[in-house]
N, C-alpha and C positions, 0 to 999 in steps of 0.2 A: 613927577607924579602925571600918571597916566588920567588921562580924560577921554572916556570914550562914551558912546551913545548905547546905552541898553536896550536890543529889540526884548520888548516884556514880550511877544509872543512866540518869538522863537526861544527863550528862557522856558515860558509855560508848554511849549510843545516839546520840548528836550525833558524836562520834567514831567509829561504827562509818560514818555518813552520809556524815561526811567522807572518810573512806577511801575508800568507792563512787564518791562524787562525782571523786576525784582518780584512781583507777581508768578508770573510765569516759571522762573528759575524756583519759588516756595512750593509754588504746584510740584515740580518734577522733583524737588528734595522731598516732600512728602510721598508722594509715589514711590521714590527709593525706599523711603524707610518700611513705609507696608510691604515692600516687596521683601525687603530684611527680614520683617518679623515674622513672615510667612516660611522664610525659610530656614528659620530659627526653629520656629513650630515643626516644621517638615524631618529637619533634622533631630530635635529633641523625640521624634514620632520613632524613628528611625533606631535611635539609641536605647528607646524604650523596647522595642520588639527584640533589638539584640541583647540587652539583658535580660530578656524574659527567656529567648532560647538558649541562652548559655546558664540560666539557672535550671531549668528543667531537665 
């Protein structure tokens, strides 16, 4: 059986760092999603222009 002394401050620091990293990752993912949504809108706009040109 492992008997160790846990440094609670160290664990707290590690937990804070982990939470900070997760928050940063979530923000990056949200930004990527917004950029992808904008790209889809741009592509839909291009398709609509092309369809109107072909139909006319």
